DONU-104464 format. One record per residue: x, z, y of N, C-alpha, C in turn; residue number from 0; residue in one letter. Coordinates in nm, 4 decimals, always signed. Each point is the difference from the previous one (the first is absolute). Layout:
BEGIN
<n.xx = X&n.zz = Z&n.yy = Y&ca.xx = X&ca.zz = Z&ca.yy = Y&c.xx = X&c.zz = Z&c.yy = Y&keza = NUM&nulo = a>;
...
//
This chain:
BEGIN
<n.xx = -3.5293&n.zz = -0.8981&n.yy = -6.6151&ca.xx = -0.0831&ca.zz = -0.1015&ca.yy = +0.0588&c.xx = -0.0405&c.zz = -0.0385&c.yy = +0.0570&keza = 0&nulo = m>;
<n.xx = -0.0850&n.zz = -0.1699&n.yy = +0.0217&ca.xx = +0.0259&ca.zz = -0.0544&ca.yy = +0.0732&c.xx = -0.0884&c.zz = -0.0986&c.yy = -0.0734&keza = 1&nulo = t>;
<n.xx = -0.0913&n.zz = -0.0635&n.yy = +0.0951&ca.xx = -0.1455&ca.zz = -0.0628&ca.yy = -0.0688&c.xx = +0.0028&c.zz = -0.0649&c.yy = +0.1394&keza = 2&nulo = c>;
<n.xx = -0.0351&n.zz = -0.1674&n.yy = +0.0154&ca.xx = -0.0873&ca.zz = -0.0262&ca.yy = +0.1010&c.xx = -0.0458&c.zz = -0.0859&c.yy = -0.0497&keza = 3&nulo = v>;
<n.xx = -0.1602&n.zz = -0.0095&n.yy = +0.1221&ca.xx = -0.1677&ca.zz = -0.0685&ca.yy = +0.0156&c.xx = -0.0020&c.zz = -0.1133&c.yy = +0.0273&keza = 4&nulo = v>;
<n.xx = -0.0581&n.zz = -0.0797&n.yy = +0.0129&ca.xx = +0.0262&ca.zz = -0.0801&ca.yy = +0.0416&c.xx = -0.2287&c.zz = +0.0552&c.yy = +0.0809&keza = 5&nulo = t>;
<n.xx = -0.0354&n.zz = -0.0284&n.yy = +0.1371&ca.xx = -0.1702&ca.zz = +0.0872&ca.yy = -0.0163&c.xx = +0.0622&c.zz = -0.1393&c.yy = +0.1015&keza = 6&nulo = v>;
<n.xx = -0.1493&n.zz = -0.0545&n.yy = +0.0383&ca.xx = -0.1390&ca.zz = -0.0746&ca.yy = +0.1151&c.xx = -0.0233&c.zz = +0.1037&c.yy = +0.0701&keza = 7&nulo = k>;
<n.xx = +0.0327&n.zz = -0.0038&n.yy = +0.1219&ca.xx = -0.0971&ca.zz = +0.1114&ca.yy = +0.0766&c.xx = -0.1227&c.zz = -0.1089&c.yy = +0.0809&keza = 8&nulo = v>;
<n.xx = -0.1272&n.zz = +0.1062&n.yy = +0.0534&ca.xx = -0.1092&ca.zz = -0.0559&ca.yy = +0.0406&c.xx = +0.0189&c.zz = +0.0882&c.yy = +0.1373&keza = 9&nulo = i>;
<n.xx = +0.0436&n.zz = -0.0388&n.yy = +0.0511&ca.xx = -0.0392&ca.zz = +0.1287&ca.yy = +0.1318&c.xx = -0.0845&c.zz = -0.0341&c.yy = +0.0740&keza = 10&nulo = p>;
<n.xx = -0.0190&n.zz = +0.1167&n.yy = +0.0468&ca.xx = -0.1651&ca.zz = -0.0096&ca.yy = +0.1170&c.xx = -0.1636&c.zz = -0.0650&c.yy = -0.1047&keza = 11&nulo = n>;
<n.xx = +0.0417&n.zz = +0.0691&n.yy = -0.1343&ca.xx = -0.1446&ca.zz = -0.0355&ca.yy = -0.0851&c.xx = -0.1163&c.zz = +0.0746&c.yy = +0.0896&keza = 12&nulo = s>;
<n.xx = -0.0044&n.zz = +0.0797&n.yy = +0.0217&ca.xx = -0.0763&ca.zz = +0.1459&ca.yy = +0.0033&c.xx = +0.0195&c.zz = +0.0983&c.yy = -0.1495&keza = 13&nulo = g>;
<n.xx = +0.0418&n.zz = -0.0098&n.yy = -0.0643&ca.xx = +0.0775&ca.zz = +0.0957&ca.yy = -0.1301&c.xx = +0.0984&c.zz = -0.0046&c.yy = -0.0613&keza = 14&nulo = k>;
<n.xx = +0.0274&n.zz = +0.1025&n.yy = -0.0516&ca.xx = +0.1068&ca.zz = -0.0088&ca.yy = -0.0840&c.xx = -0.0636&c.zz = +0.0382&c.yy = -0.1279&keza = 15&nulo = v>;
<n.xx = +0.1524&n.zz = -0.1305&n.yy = -0.0805&ca.xx = -0.0793&ca.zz = +0.0136&ca.yy = -0.0926&c.xx = +0.1666&c.zz = -0.0619&c.yy = -0.0669&keza = 16&nulo = s>;
<n.xx = +0.0238&n.zz = +0.0066&n.yy = -0.1885&ca.xx = +0.0927&ca.zz = -0.0668&ca.yy = -0.1053&c.xx = -0.0881&c.zz = -0.0874&c.yy = -0.0624&keza = 17&nulo = f>;
<n.xx = +0.0371&n.zz = -0.1150&n.yy = -0.0089&ca.xx = -0.0324&ca.zz = -0.0745&ca.yy = -0.1680&c.xx = +0.1218&c.zz = -0.1102&c.yy = +0.0034&keza = 18&nulo = s>;
<n.xx = -0.0548&n.zz = -0.0359&n.yy = -0.0817&ca.xx = +0.0778&ca.zz = -0.1259&ca.yy = -0.0970&c.xx = -0.0216&c.zz = -0.1618&c.yy = +0.0320&keza = 19&nulo = l>;
<n.xx = +0.0943&n.zz = -0.0599&n.yy = +0.0570&ca.xx = -0.0952&ca.zz = -0.1541&ca.yy = +0.0214&c.xx = +0.0170&c.zz = -0.0576&c.yy = -0.1614&keza = 20&nulo = d>;
<n.xx = -0.0147&n.zz = -0.1043&n.yy = +0.0289&ca.xx = -0.0331&ca.zz = -0.1217&ca.yy = -0.1494&c.xx = +0.2000&c.zz = +0.0175&c.yy = -0.0381&keza = 21&nulo = s>;
<n.xx = +0.0836&n.zz = -0.0111&n.yy = +0.0720&ca.xx = +0.1406&ca.zz = -0.0263&ca.yy = -0.0689&c.xx = +0.0535&c.zz = +0.1557&c.yy = -0.0764&keza = 22&nulo = s>;
<n.xx = -0.1180&n.zz = +0.1338&n.yy = +0.0122&ca.xx = +0.0638&ca.zz = +0.1138&ca.yy = -0.0427&c.xx = +0.0910&c.zz = +0.0538&c.yy = +0.1286&keza = 23&nulo = g>;
<n.xx = +0.0239&n.zz = -0.0357&n.yy = +0.1156&ca.xx = +0.0432&ca.zz = +0.0727&ca.yy = +0.1357&c.xx = -0.0656&c.zz = +0.1000&c.yy = +0.1068&keza = 24&nulo = r>;
<n.xx = +0.0420&n.zz = +0.0469&n.yy = +0.0381&ca.xx = -0.1388&ca.zz = +0.1315&ca.yy = +0.0186&c.xx = +0.0073&c.zz = -0.0292&c.yy = +0.1905&keza = 25&nulo = f>;
<n.xx = -0.1609&n.zz = -0.0132&n.yy = +0.0018&ca.xx = -0.0549&ca.zz = -0.0181&ca.yy = +0.1611&c.xx = -0.0582&c.zz = +0.1291&c.yy = +0.0637&keza = 26&nulo = k>;
<n.xx = +0.0307&n.zz = -0.0047&n.yy = +0.0908&ca.xx = +0.0057&ca.zz = +0.1445&ca.yy = +0.0795&c.xx = -0.1123&c.zz = -0.0750&c.yy = +0.1313&keza = 27&nulo = v>;
<n.xx = -0.1074&n.zz = +0.1175&n.yy = +0.0352&ca.xx = -0.1209&ca.zz = -0.0581&ca.yy = +0.0901&c.xx = +0.0251&c.zz = +0.1549&c.yy = +0.1115&keza = 28&nulo = h>;
<n.xx = +0.0827&n.zz = -0.0413&n.yy = +0.1094&ca.xx = +0.0257&ca.zz = +0.1106&ca.yy = +0.0581&c.xx = -0.1221&c.zz = -0.0205&c.yy = +0.1360&keza = 29&nulo = l>;
<n.xx = -0.0361&n.zz = +0.1573&n.yy = +0.0523&ca.xx = -0.0779&ca.zz = -0.0199&ca.yy = +0.1027&c.xx = +0.0745&c.zz = -0.0331&c.yy = +0.1754&keza = 30&nulo = k>;
<n.xx = +0.1622&n.zz = +0.0330&n.yy = +0.0278&ca.xx = +0.0720&ca.zz = -0.0214&ca.yy = +0.0981&c.xx = +0.0200&c.zz = -0.1628&c.yy = -0.0173&keza = 31&nulo = s>;
<n.xx = +0.0282&n.zz = -0.0376&n.yy = +0.2042&ca.xx = +0.0241&ca.zz = -0.1262&ca.yy = -0.0203&c.xx = +0.1468&c.zz = -0.0194&c.yy = +0.0164&keza = 32&nulo = l>;
<n.xx = +0.0063&n.zz = -0.1574&n.yy = -0.0597&ca.xx = +0.1266&ca.zz = -0.0025&ca.yy = +0.0104&c.xx = +0.1204&c.zz = -0.0197&c.yy = +0.1311&keza = 33&nulo = p>;
<n.xx = +0.0022&n.zz = +0.1162&n.yy = +0.0643&ca.xx = +0.0479&ca.zz = -0.0613&ca.yy = +0.1402&c.xx = +0.1234&c.zz = +0.2012&c.yy = -0.0135&keza = 34&nulo = v>;
<n.xx = +0.1098&n.zz = -0.0073&n.yy = +0.0598&ca.xx = +0.0733&ca.zz = +0.0467&ca.yy = -0.0012&c.xx = +0.0374&c.zz = +0.1286&c.yy = -0.0728&keza = 35&nulo = d>;
<n.xx = +0.0178&n.zz = -0.0484&n.yy = -0.1889&ca.xx = +0.0611&ca.zz = -0.0057&ca.yy = -0.0778&c.xx = -0.1616&c.zz = +0.1153&c.yy = -0.0579&keza = 36&nulo = g>;
<n.xx = -0.1041&n.zz = -0.0165&n.yy = +0.0590&ca.xx = -0.1429&ca.zz = +0.1679&ca.yy = -0.0753&c.xx = -0.0011&c.zz = -0.0621&c.yy = -0.0519&keza = 37&nulo = k>;
<n.xx = +0.0097&n.zz = -0.0874&n.yy = -0.1446&ca.xx = -0.0382&ca.zz = -0.0969&ca.yy = -0.0948&c.xx = +0.1330&c.zz = +0.0967&c.yy = -0.0872&keza = 38&nulo = a>;
<n.xx = +0.0810&n.zz = -0.0740&n.yy = +0.0610&ca.xx = +0.0934&ca.zz = +0.0337&ca.yy = -0.1202&c.xx = +0.0332&c.zz = +0.1495&c.yy = +0.0419&keza = 39&nulo = n>;
<n.xx = -0.0431&n.zz = +0.0811&n.yy = +0.0783&ca.xx = +0.0026&ca.zz = +0.1723&ca.yy = +0.0039&c.xx = -0.0786&c.zz = +0.0367&c.yy = -0.1046&keza = 40&nulo = k>;
<n.xx = -0.1727&n.zz = -0.0703&n.yy = +0.0658&ca.xx = -0.0553&ca.zz = +0.0736&ca.yy = -0.1669&c.xx = +0.0114&c.zz = -0.0480&c.yy = -0.1586&keza = 41&nulo = e>;
<n.xx = +0.0554&n.zz = -0.1323&n.yy = +0.0096&ca.xx = +0.0220&ca.zz = -0.0118&ca.yy = -0.1150&c.xx = +0.0541&c.zz = +0.0517&c.yy = -0.0741&keza = 42&nulo = l>;
<n.xx = +0.1318&n.zz = +0.0724&n.yy = +0.0794&ca.xx = +0.1443&ca.zz = +0.0531&ca.yy = -0.1020&c.xx = -0.0957&c.zz = +0.1475&c.yy = -0.0550&keza = 43&nulo = l>;
<n.xx = -0.0181&n.zz = +0.0514&n.yy = +0.1420&ca.xx = -0.1217&ca.zz = +0.1637&ca.yy = -0.0814&c.xx = -0.0999&c.zz = +0.0151&c.yy = -0.0518&keza = 44&nulo = q>;
<n.xx = -0.0131&n.zz = -0.1371&n.yy = -0.0246&ca.xx = -0.1557&ca.zz = -0.0194&ca.yy = -0.0922&c.xx = +0.1062&c.zz = +0.0659&c.yy = -0.1297&keza = 45&nulo = l>;
<n.xx = +0.0583&n.zz = -0.1692&n.yy = -0.0396&ca.xx = +0.0589&ca.zz = +0.0545&ca.yy = -0.1147&c.xx = +0.1122&c.zz = +0.1244&c.yy = -0.0081&keza = 46&nulo = f>;
<n.xx = +0.0494&n.zz = +0.0637&n.yy = +0.0513&ca.xx = +0.0686&ca.zz = +0.1415&ca.yy = -0.0401&c.xx = -0.1484&c.zz = +0.0513&c.yy = +0.0291&keza = 47&nulo = a>;
<n.xx = -0.1318&n.zz = +0.0059&n.yy = +0.0473&ca.xx = -0.0586&ca.zz = +0.1250&ca.yy = -0.0234&c.xx = -0.0796&c.zz = -0.0368&c.yy = -0.1674&keza = 48&nulo = k>;
<n.xx = +0.0022&n.zz = -0.1189&n.yy = -0.0485&ca.xx = -0.1135&ca.zz = -0.1216&ca.yy = -0.1270&c.xx = +0.1779&c.zz = +0.1197&c.yy = -0.0591&keza = 49&nulo = a>;
<n.xx = +0.0898&n.zz = -0.0654&n.yy = +0.0031&ca.xx = +0.0743&ca.zz = +0.0469&ca.yy = -0.1077&c.xx = +0.1140&c.zz = +0.1691&c.yy = -0.0023&keza = 50&nulo = l>;
<n.xx = -0.0560&n.zz = +0.0856&n.yy = +0.0816&ca.xx = +0.0403&ca.zz = +0.0684&ca.yy = -0.0061&c.xx = +0.1421&c.zz = +0.0457&c.yy = +0.0249&keza = 51&nulo = e>;
<n.xx = +0.1169&n.zz = -0.0611&n.yy = +0.0896&ca.xx = +0.0539&ca.zz = -0.0030&ca.yy = -0.0144&c.xx = +0.0470&c.zz = +0.0393&c.yy = +0.1937&keza = 52&nulo = i>;
<n.xx = +0.1241&n.zz = +0.0029&n.yy = +0.0622&ca.xx = +0.0090&ca.zz = -0.0289&ca.yy = +0.1689&c.xx = +0.0095&c.zz = -0.0673&c.yy = +0.0532&keza = 53&nulo = p>;
<n.xx = -0.0915&n.zz = -0.0592&n.yy = +0.0936&ca.xx = +0.0690&ca.zz = -0.1709&ca.yy = +0.0440&c.xx = +0.1044&c.zz = -0.0127&c.yy = +0.0566&keza = 54&nulo = s>;
<n.xx = +0.1079&n.zz = +0.0877&n.yy = -0.0242&ca.xx = +0.1194&ca.zz = -0.0055&ca.yy = +0.0315&c.xx = +0.0722&c.zz = -0.0829&c.yy = -0.1391&keza = 55&nulo = a>;
<n.xx = -0.1175&n.zz = -0.0181&n.yy = -0.1376&ca.xx = +0.1084&ca.zz = -0.0582&ca.yy = -0.1105&c.xx = -0.0740&c.zz = -0.1198&c.yy = +0.0362&keza = 56&nulo = d>;
<n.xx = -0.1586&n.zz = -0.0975&n.yy = +0.0886&ca.xx = +0.0337&ca.zz = -0.1373&ca.yy = -0.0599&c.xx = +0.0015&c.zz = -0.0091&c.yy = +0.1543&keza = 57&nulo = i>;
<n.xx = +0.0768&n.zz = -0.1441&n.yy = +0.0237&ca.xx = +0.0433&ca.zz = -0.0674&ca.yy = +0.0890&c.xx = -0.0646&c.zz = -0.1943&c.yy = -0.0528&keza = 58&nulo = s>;
<n.xx = +0.0217&n.zz = -0.0337&n.yy = +0.1269&ca.xx = -0.0475&ca.zz = -0.1718&ca.yy = +0.0518&c.xx = +0.1217&c.zz = -0.0118&c.yy = -0.0498&keza = 59&nulo = i>;
<n.xx = +0.0531&n.zz = -0.1475&n.yy = -0.1334&ca.xx = +0.0839&ca.zz = -0.0311&ca.yy = -0.0278&c.xx = -0.0118&c.zz = -0.1293&c.yy = +0.0696&keza = 60&nulo = v>;
<n.xx = -0.0798&n.zz = -0.0688&n.yy = -0.0010&ca.xx = -0.0603&ca.zz = -0.1683&ca.yy = +0.0651&c.xx = -0.1593&c.zz = +0.0300&c.yy = +0.0891&keza = 61&nulo = s>;
<n.xx = +0.0155&n.zz = -0.0887&n.yy = +0.0616&ca.xx = -0.1164&ca.zz = -0.0544&ca.yy = +0.0584&c.xx = -0.0540&c.zz = +0.1388&c.yy = +0.0679&keza = 62&nulo = g>;
<n.xx = +0.0437&n.zz = +0.0029&n.yy = +0.0925&ca.xx = -0.0297&ca.zz = +0.0940&ca.yy = +0.1358&c.xx = -0.0902&c.zz = -0.0259&c.yy = +0.0809&keza = 63&nulo = l>;
<n.xx = +0.0073&n.zz = -0.1317&n.yy = +0.0214&ca.xx = -0.1204&ca.zz = -0.0728&ca.yy = +0.1232&c.xx = -0.1057&c.zz = -0.1467&c.yy = -0.1611&keza = 64&nulo = t>;
<n.xx = +0.0223&n.zz = +0.0665&n.yy = -0.1192&ca.xx = -0.0728&ca.zz = -0.1279&ca.yy = -0.0136&c.xx = -0.1422&c.zz = +0.0582&c.yy = -0.1008&keza = 65&nulo = s>;
<n.xx = -0.0476&n.zz = -0.0892&n.yy = -0.0581&ca.xx = -0.0958&ca.zz = +0.1251&ca.yy = -0.1111&c.xx = +0.0496&c.zz = +0.0020&c.yy = -0.1251&keza = 66&nulo = r>;
<n.xx = +0.0711&n.zz = -0.0345&n.yy = -0.0490&ca.xx = +0.1129&ca.zz = +0.0124&ca.yy = -0.0948&c.xx = +0.0662&c.zz = +0.1003&c.yy = +0.0181&keza = 67&nulo = l>;
<n.xx = +0.0037&n.zz = +0.0556&n.yy = -0.0995&ca.xx = +0.1528&ca.zz = +0.0898&ca.yy = +0.0105&c.xx = +0.0345&c.zz = +0.1567&c.yy = -0.1367&keza = 68&nulo = k>;
<n.xx = +0.1026&n.zz = -0.0721&n.yy = +0.0169&ca.xx = +0.0753&ca.zz = +0.0908&ca.yy = -0.1345&c.xx = +0.0601&c.zz = +0.1214&c.yy = +0.0471&keza = 69&nulo = r>;
<n.xx = -0.0591&n.zz = +0.1036&n.yy = -0.0705&ca.xx = +0.0105&ca.zz = +0.1850&ca.yy = -0.0048&c.xx = +0.1164&c.zz = -0.0192&c.yy = -0.0922&keza = 70&nulo = l>;
<n.xx = +0.0660&n.zz = +0.1319&n.yy = +0.0148&ca.xx = +0.0990&ca.zz = +0.0816&ca.yy = -0.0674&c.xx = -0.0325&c.zz = +0.1437&c.yy = +0.0576&keza = 71&nulo = r>;
<n.xx = -0.0360&n.zz = -0.0148&n.yy = -0.1706&ca.xx = -0.0517&ca.zz = +0.1925&ca.yy = +0.0043&c.xx = +0.1509&c.zz = +0.0302&c.yy = -0.1028&keza = 72&nulo = i>;
<n.xx = +0.0655&n.zz = +0.0871&n.yy = +0.0896&ca.xx = +0.1095&ca.zz = +0.1436&ca.yy = -0.1303&c.xx = -0.0865&c.zz = +0.1177&c.yy = -0.0061&keza = 73&nulo = t>;
<n.xx = +0.0361&n.zz = -0.0342&n.yy = -0.0897&ca.xx = +0.0336&ca.zz = +0.1575&ca.yy = -0.0869&c.xx = -0.0692&c.zz = -0.0075&c.yy = -0.1374&keza = 74&nulo = g>;
<n.xx = -0.0779&n.zz = +0.0955&n.yy = -0.0435&ca.xx = +0.0213&ca.zz = -0.0027&ca.yy = -0.1612&c.xx = -0.1078&c.zz = -0.1283&c.yy = -0.0336&keza = 75&nulo = p>;
<n.xx = -0.0839&n.zz = +0.0068&n.yy = +0.1113&ca.xx = -0.0752&ca.zz = -0.1422&ca.yy = -0.0626&c.xx = +0.0203&c.zz = -0.0973&c.yy = -0.1025&keza = 76&nulo = l>;
<n.xx = -0.0801&n.zz = -0.0182&n.yy = -0.0575&ca.xx = +0.0421&ca.zz = -0.1456&ca.yy = -0.0917&c.xx = -0.1347&c.zz = -0.0622&c.yy = +0.0146&keza = 77&nulo = t>;
<n.xx = +0.0160&n.zz = -0.1627&n.yy = -0.0045&ca.xx = -0.1051&ca.zz = -0.0866&ca.yy = +0.0254&c.xx = -0.1384&c.zz = +0.0096&c.yy = -0.1070&keza = 78&nulo = l>;
<n.xx = -0.0025&n.zz = +0.0588&n.yy = -0.0597&ca.xx = -0.1193&ca.zz = +0.0563&ca.yy = -0.1165&c.xx = -0.0120&c.zz = +0.1061&c.yy = +0.1085&keza = 79&nulo = n>;
<n.xx = +0.0596&n.zz = +0.1448&n.yy = -0.0061&ca.xx = -0.0881&ca.zz = +0.0367&ca.yy = +0.1239&c.xx = -0.0371&c.zz = -0.0178&c.yy = +0.1587&keza = 80&nulo = d>;
<n.xx = +0.0282&n.zz = -0.0444&n.yy = +0.0034&ca.xx = -0.0525&ca.zz = -0.0718&ca.yy = +0.2034&c.xx = -0.1244&c.zz = -0.0763&c.yy = -0.0697&keza = 81&nulo = v>;
<n.xx = +0.0313&n.zz = -0.1186&n.yy = -0.0782&ca.xx = -0.1541&ca.zz = -0.0134&ca.yy = -0.0697&c.xx = -0.1252&c.zz = +0.0948&c.yy = -0.0498&keza = 82&nulo = m>;
<n.xx = +0.0375&n.zz = +0.0687&n.yy = -0.0566&ca.xx = -0.0598&ca.zz = +0.1682&ca.yy = -0.0802&c.xx = -0.0682&c.zz = +0.0588&c.yy = +0.1662&keza = 83&nulo = s>;
<n.xx = +0.0412&n.zz = +0.0584&n.yy = +0.0527&ca.xx = +0.0210&ca.zz = +0.0957&ca.yy = +0.1296&c.xx = -0.1348&c.zz = -0.1220&c.yy = +0.1280&keza = 84&nulo = k>;
<n.xx = +0.0505&n.zz = -0.1289&n.yy = -0.0293&ca.xx = -0.0738&ca.zz = -0.0620&ca.yy = +0.0722&c.xx = -0.1020&c.zz = -0.0358&c.yy = -0.0549&keza = 85&nulo = l>;
<n.xx = -0.0568&n.zz = +0.0073&n.yy = -0.1243&ca.xx = -0.1274&ca.zz = -0.0101&ca.yy = -0.0536&c.xx = -0.0410&c.zz = -0.1484&c.yy = -0.0847&keza = 86&nulo = g>;
<n.xx = +0.1035&n.zz = -0.0246&n.yy = -0.0366&ca.xx = -0.0119&ca.zz = -0.1313&ca.yy = -0.1087&c.xx = +0.1423&c.zz = +0.0735&c.yy = -0.1379&keza = 87&nulo = f>;
<n.xx = -0.0358&n.zz = -0.0403&n.yy = -0.1049&ca.xx = +0.0525&ca.zz = -0.0443&ca.yy = -0.0694&c.xx = +0.0714&c.zz = -0.1230&c.yy = -0.0719&keza = 88&nulo = a>;
<n.xx = +0.1426&n.zz = -0.0331&n.yy = -0.0185&ca.xx = +0.0981&ca.zz = -0.0925&ca.yy = -0.1090&c.xx = -0.1108&c.zz = -0.0486&c.yy = -0.0234&keza = 89&nulo = l>;
<n.xx = -0.0883&n.zz = -0.0798&n.yy = -0.1022&ca.xx = -0.0626&ca.zz = -0.1207&ca.yy = -0.0729&c.xx = +0.1667&c.zz = -0.0212&c.yy = -0.0586&keza = 90&nulo = q>;
<n.xx = -0.0717&n.zz = -0.0405&n.yy = -0.0862&ca.xx = +0.0786&ca.zz = -0.0001&ca.yy = -0.1809&c.xx = -0.0873&c.zz = -0.0772&c.yy = -0.0785&keza = 91&nulo = t>;
<n.xx = +0.1038&n.zz = -0.1186&n.yy = -0.0223&ca.xx = -0.1128&ca.zz = -0.0923&ca.yy = -0.1122&c.xx = +0.0004&c.zz = +0.0143&c.yy = -0.1006&keza = 92&nulo = t>;
<n.xx = -0.0687&n.zz = -0.0404&n.yy = -0.1283&ca.xx = +0.1018&ca.zz = +0.0182&ca.yy = -0.1069&c.xx = -0.0321&c.zz = -0.1614&c.yy = -0.0973&keza = 93&nulo = f>;
<n.xx = +0.0879&n.zz = -0.0815&n.yy = -0.0049&ca.xx = -0.0195&ca.zz = -0.1306&ca.yy = +0.0026&c.xx = +0.0521&c.zz = +0.0179&c.yy = -0.1996&keza = 94&nulo = l>;
<n.xx = -0.1473&n.zz = -0.1192&n.yy = -0.0484&ca.xx = -0.0069&ca.zz = +0.0196&ca.yy = -0.1573&c.xx = +0.1527&c.zz = -0.1465&c.yy = -0.0935&keza = 95&nulo = k>;
//
């Protein structure tokens, strides 16, 4: 199974954290500078550790030199699993 997520990366932020922006997109603060692929490497390692999967199962599909990236996560995880492992529950609204 493959899952693709869009991530906004904030490099050189002095902290490491996951959050959601107002559009529901992942926002990731990284300590690394965006130089020589260091921030990309930190991003992939961070996702692999948080999702408890091998780093080989995560790749950057687009945005190698941009702050807006698309990550492909291969393996048994669904988008719900990814959200849950990162500490976010999918919200459901019931209409009357």
